[in-house]
N, C-alpha and C positions, 0 to 999 in steps of 0.2 A: 178511683180505679187504679191510677198510676201508683198510688201509695201501696195498694194491695199487691200489685205486680212487683214493686220494689221490695216489699216485705218478703214475698215468696222467693224472689231471686236471692236475697241475702240469706234466707233460711237454708236454701239449697247449697249455697256456697259454704256456709258453716258446717253443714252435714258432711259435705265432701271433704272439707279441711279436717274435720274430726276423724273421718274414716282414714284419710291419708296419714294422719298422725298416728293412729293405731297401727297401721300396716308398716310404717317406716320407723318404728321405735328402735332406738339403740340402747343396749344394756352393757353393764360391766362385763368385759371379757378378760379372763385370767389365763395365763399360760401355765400349764402343769408340767408339760414336757415339750422341749423344743429341740428337734434334731436337724432342722433345715427349713428352707423356704417352703411356704404352705402350698406352692404349686407342685412340689415333688413328693414329699413323704405322704403317708396316709394320715389324714387329719381326723382324730377321734374327738368328738365334741360332747361334753356332758351338759345336759339341761336338767333343771329341777322343777318339779311341780308341787304345789301345795306348800310352798315355803313363804311365810310372811316376810316382809322387808327385814324385820328384826331377826329372822331365822336364816338369812342368806349366807352368813358366815358358816353356819352349820352345813349348809349345802356345799360350800366350797371345800370345807374340810373333808366331807364324805367323798366328794368327787376326787380329791387328791388321794384319799385312802384307796379308792377303787382302782384308780390308774396305777398306783404303786403295786397293788396286788396283781393286776393284770400282767404286768411285766416281770412278775416272778414265776409265771405259769407258762410252760412250753405249749405252743411254739412262739408265743409272744415274747418270752424272755430272750430267745435266740435272735429274734428279728425286731427287737425294740428300737434299733437305730433307724427303722423305716417309718416310725410313727411320731407324730406330734399329738399332744393332748391339750385340750382347752376346756374351760368351763364358762358358761354364760349365765349370769345371775339374773333371773327373771322373777320378780315378786308376784305372789298371788294375793288376792283379797281375802281368801279363806284358806286356812291351814288344812293339809291332809288331802284325802281322796274321797270321792263318792263311793257308796257301796252298791249303787244301782245305776246302770246306764240310762235308765229312764228318769232319774232324779239327780242330775248333775249338780255339783256345788260350784261356787265361783273361784275355782282354782284356774290358773292361766291356760293350761293345756287340756283341760277337760278329763283328767285322769280319773278312772273309775274301776273298781273291782266288779266282778260279776258279769264281765263281758261274755256274750254268747252263752249266758246262763251257766257259766263256770265260775264258781265263787272266787277262786284264786287267780283268775285271769285278769290281770291289771293292765289296762290299755289307756294311753293318752288319746282321746277321741278327736281333739281339735287339730287336725292336720294342717289347716290353714294357718293357725297361730304358729305351729312349729316351723313350717316352711318360711313364713314371714320373718320370724326371729332369726332363722339361719341366714336368709337372704340378706338381711340388713346388718348382721353382726359378724358372720363368718361364712360367706358363700362358698368358700373352698372346702367345706366339710366333706368327708367321705363316709363316716359312720357316726350315728347319733345314739347317745345313751341317755335315757330318761330316768332320773332318780326321783321317786315319789315319796313325799314326806309322810309315811305311815309305817307303823310297826307291824302291821298285818302282813302275813306271808302272801307273796304274790309276785307276778311278773308276766312278761310276754316277749315274744321274739319276732314281731313284725318288722317293718322297715326301720322302726325305732326300737332298739332293744330297751326293755323296761324292767325295773325292779323296785320293790319297796325297800324300806330300811329295816326290815325284819332281821333278826340275828343271823339268819341263813342267807341274807340277801346278797352277800358277796359271791357265794357259790351260785346263787340264782343268776346273778349278773353275768358270770362267766358262761353259764349254760345258755342264757338268752343271747349273748353275743355270738355264740356258735351258730345260732339260727340266723341272726340278722346279718352278720358279717360274712358268713360262708355258706349260708343256706343248708346247714346240717339239719338232718331230721332227728327227732327224738328217738332214742334207742330203747326207751320203755314204750309200751303199747299205748299210744294216745287215742286210738280209735280208728276205725276203718276210713273215716273221712280225711285223715291225715296221712294215710299210707300212700307212698309214692316212691318212684325210683329217685334215689339221691346218692350223694357221696357215701353215706353210711347206712343205706337201706336199699334192699333189692329183693326181687323175686327170682333173680337169675341163680340157677344151681349148677350151671356148667362152669367149672373152675377156670377153663380156658377163656371164658367170656366175662368172668367176674371182674367188676371194676377195681376191686382191691386185690386182684390175683397176685400182684407182686409182693404183697404183704402176707398173703395166706401162709400159715404155718410158722410165722415169726411173731414175736411179741404177743403171743396168745391170740393172734388174729385168726379167725376162722369163719365159719358160716353157721351162725346161731339163729335158730328159728324163734319167733315170738310164740309163746305158749298160747296166747289168745288168738293168734292167726298164723298157723304154722307155714303158710306159703310165703310169708314175709320174713326176711333175714336181716340181722345186724352183724357187724364184724367182730364185736367184742362183748364180753359179759360184764365188764366193769369199767365203763367209760363215763365221763362227766355228762355225756348226753343221755345217760340212763340214770346214774346215781350222783347226787351231790356228794362232794368230798373226794371224788375220784379224779384222776387226771384225764385229759383228752387221750383217747386211744391213738395208736399210730396212724390209722386211717383218717381220723378227724384232724390230727395235727397236720398231715399232708394236705388235707382239704382246705384247711385254714390258710396255708401259705400258697 
């Protein structure tokens, strides 16, 4: 009986040690942009999902490309001195992303297309893994960006801005960062379930009460209704929060800073 108890105790210790090892893993951290002590600037952290160990240099290269692009786009260009940027190289056992949230693959952060039954909605589902990697490698993070190793078009803008490596992914990345970093709304009609009062979305029609009233009439800022739901309005007709390839409108630029 003592042997049985001893065996059980050792097994539990091994399981606990294994779990602690998983939750306290450290990975390679690279500095892409450094403007000052991590306690002061805004720390942007790039993570990658679905990159095999032998593909991690590709991830680091792409993360650097994205960071470089970000700081050529206003308002990030003008305020780049307030940002640090880092990448954390985390290998996955399987390359790519799942296509169905109900059938995940063995990538590290559980990234999958088809979230909420929307084919292009790409979401890293393992929030525990994300928070553990950040806590053990760069706990001073402010904004996280997930790059997913897939050429399929997709992305999302939850607390972790996410984009695939599709040819349009850099524009997607900027758009999703608008959601995650500044809580900007989509300026295309995403559906009634996403309609809300936001920096760049409103039902207010009184120009004296309009949140972007100081911009109204300048830089093509106005009160433009959504065709699909005319009681909701956006400030601009050609903003990155509506169309890829466009700049952030003045209202969104101000909202970001």
